[in-house]
Steps between C-alpha positions, in 0.01 A plus 500: 500500500260317734327198341155634586579831325638315198185288477271805510706684238503192276120475516470870418728449199295199388184710519681765292593243236139384486359852472777629272608784729569615854427842646772671703244557777440122520869453580499775764175363649641149537821619664306727737265215596800277566664774703806474276498819293832656408616674184761231449244217519257692283766552229596133518141398422491745209804315360318168548196634314719597206688169508168317479394715202196634684370843401547753779219752537643811666221679682475868415454612861737465792475128564560520875210744543242272338610171654294401799690396809263225612690458829348831613140396433318426823138391459344292774165314519261595782148415609250715692131467573248713312424670832866602544523631143176696542636654820805618305263652245300669774808669644640593157797268539458379140526751214230430242588800285854433387596682179569178309158353574177510308192670640315352794193279484488401135335164567126459461292414808457148360878442496534658844226274635679196363809594698298530823323171425839333459583599856158385622552150355869500595655501154855642475557853368786566256805655668565873498823701481604795714796735500585500873817707485316754715407268785234741629311523171492219248445587134282270295665359187250234405162436667346847497157382389494229768592749772242750376237225511581416863517864595162581347319191633641482853575864583298728274195276447466640146322211331319172562570150377359412160501209253651255750568157352463271804352699789225654290270564795740768623466715192427863598668451841753735652772381735279569803212298351700177469480220757790516745661186356550674165609825660764302690616316190544830319688661791720196564565429134874481434652726237837406353725774375860587422686790657782680320740590781706823531827363362341416162590735209239755393454360149390157619146604596432634151642189336286289728191712427551453126547124524203418717191392305228638727189276478250787520603734216762482230716813504456743214821623329478846656458348848824307446675814372370688805654232721834477327579864411432682825607864513424819316327313218236338723443824694464703179254257337288491814477878510430548129236225484314601814459865413151640452596621150587146386170362631308784336680467165441124491145521634590273793507214247853378576522252787739574785453178699750307287711802399372529143497877549868506597596284204317738267694795636825300478439429131488873431815564705682219320408638157581859590832447680641182345363557151341262253827341383559348842189287445626355172684192621319413821158406637267755656586363846872544440438848363300604806756341734769717337282805565474411871878473525543830315260685730663361814833645385375858454553788741226696678514789253427263211207346689359847570522600133351166398194563720452854371516388135261212566236719667525776238469253213223295657301814576545622142369173356204495738407855403511402133308174514312516831344167599599354160874527576700185416202331335403417141241748373254399231415758233140377474441445873722753669292486819596135561756462776753235396739327745826663606783397265850469649669557165312828458591604853874451449493641146303819562673573829842455341406708197377790711793468742739563210350847450594830659255675731418745217429215259274329751309825541465530124376141479232584758384797297451270202362202690213453255750458219691244707185297568384514140833381360513221761144382417576510128811287550296240690216515248735416211538151646867545412788329676455743790168335587665162541834632629343627824394143575831329424811437708729453198798730472402628156151585623654669802709723271222575250232598750733742677607647165132549410424683826806718448386572143157615624661733754750640248230557236297716741803692624646559151169625364475753779864604464436578133193708589705693754777569247257613232 
C-alpha cells in the first residue's frame, strides 16, 4: 500500500481511537477522496478498525449513496461589476424565485440603504453563491436580498435612500438623484461570488445553502426544511398554506413571509399521518423533518386524498368556530379575539380529520355543543389550558386527547339520541 495512503488511514484510525468509534461512511469517504476505493481495501480497513478495538458504526443507509465524491464538486470564484449583474437581472438571466429560496425583499429600507451606501463608499460586499449549471440562467443560492436590493434601487426605482451612516446628505435620494461619482461607484462596484458548475452533484447546492450563515436574516427551521426536502412535500405545503380557506380560517394572522404558515400545516400533517408516538423520542424539528420525508415518498393519489381531507376538515372547523377557530376562547369575554395557537390548529384539524364525512356533518349540526364544551375545558384552568402552550411530549399527548374527548362526547350524545 502506498505510504501516503497508509499515512491517511493511520490518521483516520487515530481519530477513531480518540472519538471512540468510526463510521463506515468515513472509511468510504476517505478512500473515495484518495481515489483508492475498492471492496478489498475497504474490508482491509474494517479489519484494522477491529484490530485497534475501535467501535465500528455501520450506517443504516447505503453508505455509497450518502458519501460525497468531492472530486466531482466544481465551484469557482468569479467577480462582476454591479452594472453587469444588474444587466443579468434586467434580462432575466438570474432566477430570483428558486423553490429553495425565501421570499424576495425581506430587508427593511434601512438595511437596503446600508448596502447601497457600502458601494458608494467602496466597502466590499459579502460574496454570493449561484447555481450555474444552466449557463443561460443562474439560480441564486445565497444573496437573494442583496440582488433584490440592487434590482429595486437601480432598475425598478422602488425606494429612496434612508438612514445613511456616512453620506447623510443623500438621504431620500434615488439612483438618478445621486452625483455622478456615486452613481459610477455603485455601477462599477465589484461583486464577488461563487458559481456551482454543471458537473457538480445536485445535492451540493442544498448542503451549501444550509451551511451558509447569511448576514441579513437567520433561516427559520421551515425555510431550511423547504430547502432540503424539495419535492411533493414542499409543493403540498405551499398549496395548502396559500389557499383562501386557510387565510380565512386563521384570520390572516399567520405570517407567510418566513413560512410560519407552511410549518403550521406541516405540524398537522405530521400528527395525522405519522402519529403522536413518532414524536416521543425526538425533537419537534426531527419530527417535522420525518414528515417531509414521508410526504415526498407518497404517490399522487395519496397527495390528492390528503388535500381533500385537509380542505373538508378545515372547512368544518371554520364553520363551527368562525373567526375564533384555533384560538383560546374566554368564557367571560367570548368576544375577545385571542392569537392563533399552533397546537390548537394541529389538534383540532387532526381530530376532525379522523372522522367520517357523516360524523363531520353531525359535528356541524351540534356546533354550539362543541364550542361550549371547548370553552368549559379552557375555563377549568385544567392541564389542557397549559398543554396548548407547551412543547413537551406529555402535553402534546394530553391536549390531543382532550380535543378528541370533546369531539367524541358530542358525537356519542347525538348517537344516543338517534338510537332512542
